[in-house]
Kinemage of the C-alpha trace (Angstrom):
@kinemage 1
@onewidth
@group {chain A} dominant
@subgroup {mainchain}
@vectorlist {calphas} color= white
{ca unk a 1} P 26.880 59.902 52.052
{ca unk a 2} L 26.823 60.714 55.241
{ca unk a 3} L 29.989 61.259 57.427
{ca unk a 4} L 29.942 62.413 60.966
{ca unk a 5} L 32.165 61.889 63.711
{ca unk a 6} L 32.899 63.515 67.505
{ca unk a 7} L 33.925 66.860 65.694
{ca unk a 8} L 30.756 67.882 64.287
{ca unk a 9} L 28.860 70.691 65.610
{ca unk a 10} L 25.459 68.417 65.144
{ca unk a 11} L 27.375 65.351 66.863
{ca unk a 12} L 28.470 67.773 69.936
{ca unk a 13} L 25.640 69.423 70.272
{ca unk a 14} L 23.666 65.738 71.035
{ca unk a 15} L 26.439 64.657 73.049
{ca unk a 16} L 26.203 68.094 75.486
{ca unk a 17} L 22.125 68.795 75.176
{ca unk a 18} L 21.604 66.428 78.335
{ca unk a 19} L 23.788 68.682 80.858
{ca unk a 20} L 23.253 72.140 79.273
{ca unk a 21} L 21.173 74.569 81.706
{ca unk a 22} L 17.686 75.712 80.489
{ca unk a 23} L 18.856 78.438 79.035
{ca unk a 24} L 21.805 76.585 77.146
{ca unk a 25} L 19.353 73.935 76.016
{ca unk a 26} L 16.969 76.281 74.561
{ca unk a 27} L 19.523 77.644 72.930
{ca unk a 28} L 21.416 74.333 71.485
{ca unk a 29} L 18.011 73.556 70.307
{ca unk a 30} L 17.796 76.252 68.424
{ca unk a 31} L 21.088 75.965 66.961
{ca unk a 32} L 20.513 72.382 66.237
{ca unk a 33} L 17.214 72.966 64.282
{ca unk a 34} L 18.379 76.456 62.195
{ca unk a 35} L 21.866 75.278 61.893
{ca unk a 36} L 22.027 76.787 57.913
{ca unk a 37} L 20.877 80.138 59.456
{ca unk a 38} L 22.723 80.078 62.357
{ca unk a 39} L 26.092 79.868 59.852
{ca unk a 40} L 25.507 83.198 58.771
{ca unk a 41} L 24.460 84.858 61.960
{ca unk a 42} L 26.724 87.326 64.665
{ca unk a 43} L 26.183 86.747 68.385
{ca unk a 44} L 23.158 89.550 68.870
{ca unk a 45} L 21.545 88.037 65.666
{ca unk a 46} L 21.694 84.316 67.422
{ca unk a 47} L 20.406 85.913 70.710
{ca unk a 48} L 17.409 87.353 69.654
{ca unk a 49} L 16.341 85.059 67.744
{ca unk a 50} L 16.724 82.023 70.397
{ca unk a 51} L 15.555 84.053 73.092
{ca unk a 52} L 18.353 84.020 75.259
{ca unk a 53} L 21.022 86.669 75.954
{ca unk a 54} L 23.927 87.753 74.323
{ca unk a 55} L 25.982 86.530 77.292
{ca unk a 56} L 24.686 82.979 76.808
{ca unk a 57} L 25.577 83.023 73.359
{ca unk a 58} L 28.807 84.221 74.549
{ca unk a 59} L 29.158 81.288 77.103
{ca unk a 60} L 27.912 78.727 74.827
{ca unk a 61} L 30.444 77.748 72.534
{ca unk a 62} L 32.638 76.602 75.699
{ca unk a 63} L 30.345 73.755 76.509
{ca unk a 64} L 30.861 72.071 73.345
{ca unk a 65} L 34.429 72.597 73.213
{ca unk a 66} L 34.890 75.261 71.520
{ca unk a 67} L 36.983 78.303 72.088
{ca unk a 68} L 34.807 81.114 71.340
{ca unk a 69} L 32.027 81.997 69.011
{ca unk a 70} L 33.797 82.542 65.612
{ca unk a 71} L 35.359 79.058 66.822
{ca unk a 72} L 31.736 77.192 66.263
{ca unk a 73} L 30.126 79.510 63.777
{ca unk a 74} L 32.999 78.178 61.366
{ca unk a 75} L 32.714 74.263 62.267
{ca unk a 76} L 28.800 75.245 61.631
{ca unk a 77} L 29.526 76.808 58.357
{ca unk a 78} L 31.757 73.379 57.563
{ca unk a 79} L 28.741 71.586 58.416
{ca unk a 80} L 26.578 73.814 56.082
{ca unk a 81} L 28.903 73.532 53.652
{ca unk a 82} L 28.681 69.776 53.293
{ca unk a 83} L 24.911 69.767 53.147
{ca unk a 84} L 23.977 72.816 51.041
{ca unk a 85} L 23.280 72.028 48.077
{ca unk a 86} L 23.690 74.221 44.703
{ca unk a 87} L 20.018 74.981 44.377
{ca unk a 88} L 20.143 75.866 48.208
{ca unk a 89} L 23.021 78.183 47.510
{ca unk a 90} L 21.512 79.900 44.729
{ca unk a 91} L 18.180 80.507 46.574
{ca unk a 92} L 20.260 82.406 49.183
{ca unk a 93} L 22.122 84.141 47.044
{ca unk a 94} L 19.082 85.282 45.065
{ca unk a 95} L 17.282 86.040 48.049
{ca unk a 96} L 19.550 89.082 48.925
{ca unk a 97} L 18.672 92.224 46.883
{ca unk a 98} L 22.449 93.406 45.605
{ca unk a 99} L 23.727 95.398 42.602
{ca unk a 100} L 26.531 93.925 40.441
{ca unk a 101} L 29.119 96.311 42.387
{ca unk a 102} L 27.801 94.853 45.748
{ca unk a 103} L 27.822 91.592 44.372
{ca unk a 104} L 31.644 92.104 43.462
{ca unk a 105} L 32.538 93.705 46.969
{ca unk a 106} L 31.006 90.822 48.795
{ca unk a 107} L 32.601 87.969 46.319
{ca unk a 108} L 36.117 89.922 46.562
{ca unk a 109} L 35.375 90.361 50.620
{ca unk a 110} L 34.936 86.725 50.862
{ca unk a 111} L 38.176 85.795 49.239
{ca unk a 112} L 39.856 88.259 51.068
{ca unk a 113} L 38.828 86.343 54.679
{ca unk a 114} L 39.603 82.803 52.944
{ca unk a 115} L 43.141 84.081 51.909
{ca unk a 116} L 43.706 85.635 55.487
{ca unk a 117} L 41.939 82.930 57.096
{ca unk a 118} L 44.675 80.366 55.397
{ca unk a 119} L 47.612 82.769 56.563
{ca unk a 120} L 46.607 82.488 59.854
{ca unk a 121} L 46.221 78.539 60.004
{ca unk a 122} L 48.875 76.752 57.654
{ca unk a 123} L 50.369 74.242 58.990
{ca unk a 124} L 54.221 74.908 58.228
{ca unk a 125} L 55.369 71.548 58.918
{ca unk a 126} L 52.381 69.911 57.217
{ca unk a 127} L 53.417 71.709 54.038
{ca unk a 128} L 56.867 70.741 54.304
{ca unk a 129} L 55.848 66.839 54.646
{ca unk a 130} L 53.480 67.235 51.532
{ca unk a 131} L 55.899 69.061 49.504
{ca unk a 132} L 58.805 66.201 50.927
{ca unk a 133} L 56.109 63.435 49.537
{ca unk a 134} L 55.808 65.158 46.107
{ca unk a 135} L 59.798 65.220 45.311
{ca unk a 136} L 60.164 62.008 46.699
{ca unk a 137} L 57.506 60.011 44.425
{ca unk a 138} L 58.478 58.443 41.488
{ca unk a 139} L 55.234 59.020 39.758
{ca unk a 140} L 52.515 62.075 40.980
{ca unk a 141} L 48.420 61.742 40.377
{ca unk a 142} L 46.262 64.201 41.032
{ca unk a 143} L 42.319 63.587 41.126
{ca unk a 144} L 39.822 66.180 41.441
{ca unk a 145} L 36.317 66.454 39.951
{ca unk a 146} L 33.325 68.602 39.181
{ca unk a 147} L 34.020 72.063 40.418
{ca unk a 148} L 37.537 72.054 41.503
{ca unk a 149} L 38.411 70.427 38.064
{ca unk a 150} L 40.621 73.693 37.351
{ca unk a 151} L 42.575 73.113 40.678
{ca unk a 152} L 43.626 69.956 39.478
{ca unk a 153} L 45.031 71.172 36.027
{ca unk a 154} L 46.560 74.178 37.675
{ca unk a 155} L 48.412 71.531 39.835
{ca unk a 156} L 49.366 69.389 37.380
{ca unk a 157} L 50.409 71.824 34.688
{ca unk a 158} L 52.779 73.685 37.338
{ca unk a 159} L 53.753 70.579 39.368
{ca unk a 160} L 55.167 68.863 35.258
{ca unk a 161} L 57.191 72.598 35.036
{ca unk a 162} L 59.602 71.218 37.519
{ca unk a 163} L 59.498 67.662 37.398
{ca unk a 164} L 58.638 64.751 35.481
{ca unk a 165} L 55.849 61.661 35.628
{ca unk a 166} L 52.899 63.964 36.917
{ca unk a 167} L 49.472 63.401 35.531
{ca unk a 168} L 45.967 64.436 36.731
{ca unk a 169} L 42.363 63.544 36.044
{ca unk a 170} L 39.405 65.254 36.660
{ca unk a 171} L 36.609 62.469 36.065
{ca unk a 172} L 36.151 58.844 37.609
{ca unk a 173} L 35.948 55.635 34.840
{ca unk a 174} L 36.746 51.940 35.094
{ca unk a 175} L 40.194 52.663 33.693
{ca unk a 176} L 41.255 54.675 36.870
{ca unk a 177} L 40.989 52.094 39.280
{ca unk a 178} L 43.587 50.138 36.871
{ca unk a 179} L 45.526 52.697 37.177
{ca unk a 180} L 45.628 53.056 40.833
{ca unk a 181} L 45.497 49.028 41.534
{ca unk a 182} L 49.425 48.907 39.333
{ca unk a 183} L 50.414 52.083 41.224
{ca unk a 184} L 54.232 51.286 42.836
{ca unk a 185} L 55.221 51.751 46.327
{ca unk a 186} L 57.032 55.011 44.977
{ca unk a 187} L 54.154 56.446 43.607
{ca unk a 188} L 52.075 59.489 44.682
{ca unk a 189} L 48.042 59.917 44.967
{ca unk a 190} L 47.136 63.353 45.800
{ca unk a 191} L 43.427 63.941 46.270
{ca unk a 192} L 41.904 67.457 46.006
{ca unk a 193} L 38.345 67.511 47.924
{ca unk a 194} L 36.026 70.045 48.662
{ca unk a 195} L 32.291 70.341 49.823
{ca unk a 196} L 30.476 68.620 48.410
{ca unk a 197} L 32.736 65.921 47.893
{ca unk a 198} L 32.020 64.029 45.041
{ca unk a 199} L 30.992 59.923 45.515
{ca unk a 200} L 32.735 59.000 42.868
{ca unk a 201} L 36.124 60.155 43.947
{ca unk a 202} L 35.854 59.155 47.182
{ca unk a 203} L 35.027 55.756 46.454
{ca unk a 204} L 38.776 55.918 44.737
{ca unk a 205} L 40.583 57.601 47.252
{ca unk a 206} L 39.405 54.429 49.850
{ca unk a 207} L 40.289 51.643 47.350
{ca unk a 208} L 43.282 53.303 46.629
{ca unk a 209} L 43.998 53.878 50.423
{ca unk a 210} L 43.142 49.905 50.816
{ca unk a 211} L 45.673 48.947 48.496
{ca unk a 212} L 48.652 51.049 50.673
{ca unk a 213} L 48.846 53.867 48.087
{ca unk a 214} L 50.349 56.935 49.863
{ca unk a 215} L 48.067 59.522 49.765
{ca unk a 216} L 48.105 63.240 49.969
{ca unk a 217} L 44.743 65.666 50.100
{ca unk a 218} L 44.323 69.297 49.774
{ca unk a 219} L 40.463 69.900 51.498
{ca unk a 220} L 38.594 72.219 53.317
{ca unk a 221} L 37.549 70.467 56.516
{ca unk a 222} L 37.761 68.081 59.488
{ca unk a 223} L 34.757 66.760 58.203
{ca unk a 224} L 36.397 66.016 55.007
{ca unk a 225} L 35.954 62.326 53.843
{ca unk a 226} L 39.243 62.031 52.362
{ca unk a 227} L 40.706 63.024 55.511
{ca unk a 228} L 40.986 59.882 57.134
{ca unk a 229} L 42.248 58.041 54.037
{ca unk a 230} L 45.373 60.593 53.975
{ca unk a 231} L 49.159 60.551 55.026
{ca unk a 232} L 49.312 64.257 54.941
{ca unk a 233} L 46.198 66.864 54.454
{ca unk a 234} L 46.581 70.635 53.587
{ca unk a 235} L 43.000 72.508 54.537
{ca unk a 236} L 41.722 75.868 52.850
{ca unk a 237} L 38.610 77.540 52.885
{ca unk a 238} L 36.045 78.267 49.885
{ca unk a 239} L 33.893 80.674 49.446
{ca unk a 240} L 30.568 78.858 51.000
{ca unk a 241} L 27.626 81.776 50.061
{ca unk a 242} L 27.623 81.745 46.632
{ca unk a 243} L 26.505 78.901 43.750
{ca unk a 244} L 29.517 79.381 41.631
{ca unk a 245} L 32.116 79.165 44.806
{ca unk a 246} L 35.646 80.282 44.881
{ca unk a 247} L 38.945 78.694 44.661
{ca unk a 248} L 40.950 81.632 45.505
{ca unk a 249} L 42.554 79.985 48.843
{ca unk a 250} L 43.317 76.415 47.833
{ca unk a 251} L 44.792 77.463 44.755
{ca unk a 252} L 47.073 79.986 46.965
{ca unk a 253} L 48.011 76.763 48.571
{ca unk a 254} L 48.830 74.780 45.314
{ca unk a 255} L 51.066 77.960 44.401
{ca unk a 256} L 53.012 77.661 47.722
{ca unk a 257} L 53.918 73.650 47.013
{ca unk a 258} L 54.970 74.283 43.713
{ca unk a 259} L 57.203 77.114 44.278
{ca unk a 260} L 58.742 75.657 47.624
{ca unk a 261} L 59.037 71.962 45.496
{ca unk a 262} L 60.916 74.607 42.857
{ca unk a 263} L 62.873 76.208 45.635
{ca unk a 264} L 64.291 72.508 46.500
{ca unk a 265} L 64.586 70.683 42.906
{ca unk a 266} L 66.996 74.042 42.261
{ca unk a 267} L 69.172 73.246 39.281
{ca unk a 268} L 66.847 70.406 38.522
{ca unk a 269} L 64.106 72.289 38.118
{ca unk a 270} L 65.743 75.281 36.143
{ca unk a 271} L 67.044 73.052 33.837
{ca unk a 272} L 63.005 71.775 33.039
{ca unk a 273} L 62.122 75.320 32.864
{ca unk a 274} L 64.775 76.230 30.569
{ca unk a 275} L 64.035 73.014 28.193
{ca unk a 276} L 60.442 74.827 27.937
{ca unk a 277} L 61.185 77.914 27.289
{ca unk a 278} L 63.388 76.960 24.650
{ca unk a 279} L 60.646 75.359 22.735
{ca unk a 280} L 58.655 78.532 23.610
{ca unk a 281} L 60.995 80.223 21.755
{ca unk a 282} L 61.351 78.074 18.637
{ca unk a 283} L 57.884 77.707 18.225
{ca unk a 284} L 56.945 81.271 18.866
{ca unk a 285} L 54.320 80.154 21.524
{ca unk a 286} L 54.414 83.590 23.247
{ca unk a 287} L 53.334 87.241 22.269
{ca unk a 288} L 55.758 90.150 22.794
{ca unk a 289} L 53.747 93.538 23.545
{ca unk a 290} L 55.015 94.568 19.622
{ca unk a 291} L 52.990 91.402 18.500
{ca unk a 292} L 56.246 89.374 17.710
{ca unk a 293} L 57.056 86.329 19.334
{ca unk a 294} L 58.817 86.894 23.121
{ca unk a 295} L 62.640 86.767 23.496
{ca unk a 296} L 64.205 84.828 26.452
{ca unk a 297} L 64.317 87.132 28.922
{ca unk a 298} L 65.262 87.883 32.990
{ca unk a 299} L 67.934 85.934 34.821
{ca unk a 300} L 67.662 83.164 37.688
{ca unk a 301} L 69.158 83.848 40.174
{ca unk a 302} L 72.804 81.967 40.759
{ca unk a 303} L 71.758 80.593 44.130
{ca unk a 304} L 68.385 79.426 43.208
{ca unk a 305} L 70.097 75.721 43.719
{ca unk a 306} L 71.246 77.082 47.222
{ca unk a 307} L 74.657 76.691 46.197
{ca unk a 308} L 77.169 79.707 46.439
{ca unk a 309} L 79.373 78.310 43.535
{ca unk a 310} L 76.666 77.605 41.114
{ca unk a 311} L 77.839 78.371 37.293
{ca unk a 312} L 76.282 81.436 35.964
{ca unk a 313} L 72.744 81.216 34.826
{ca unk a 314} L 70.931 80.737 31.743
{ca unk a 315} L 68.356 83.138 30.923
{ca unk a 316} L 64.496 82.202 30.849
{ca unk a 317} L 61.577 83.966 30.208
{ca unk a 318} L 59.265 84.448 33.000
{ca unk a 319} L 55.762 84.127 32.967
């Protein structure tokens, strides 16, 4: 599957090449031929490898339309994440001799970086549009295949606690096309898509788009093939360094969406949660520290639905 547009770093390199100075052209050729390695280099490392000065590397991103080297490298990482196979990821990770403690610290650092990136780049208006669309929908269907399947299940499980008619699917078959074909105007399709993008997921999203189904996307990059199909898209980065990968940032984004919707739904969400808690209490689903079924506890604030005249709240169990 190939997806290229003017925002792709390789497309920008090809466009800029005829206008570059000899030093810039040498650097551009090196980046184009070795972009997987460049994705992990510092400015000094890239300068030494390409045989140019660090000052040339610092000036280079502006010739491609990037604000600085970090922005250029992030774009290269998007392309690498798109292309890099699981075998290549595992080989790259195995080539570095690390202790388990060092590996854990590196994974934690990568998660922290992706979470900080989300905190600094999220669009509040887009989150509000996304949440508003979920609130207004009659039925919500969530799609996310392969390694993002846990996100799909997490999203459905959390969202179904506060609103009805939520369904999720973690693999495609012909019956999913039937479901999409029968969607009404008030139905909503949420697509969770991260590199490497499964072809069956993208094909299903394209089919839904042709039918005029409203689509929201949780994805990772301007190169994402589901981006042109979505009415609203939210971005979160995943760790690209490992064979397994990390879902910390998109999980935090989903947490935010569901929490925001819960606050918007107010008493409606509380009533639904209370019904779930009643079931837990009646059937002893949860175990307390004493080893017995946990009693209901905790207080929902009176102003949860935004009204100062809300009646005294009922008790619910926090989970």
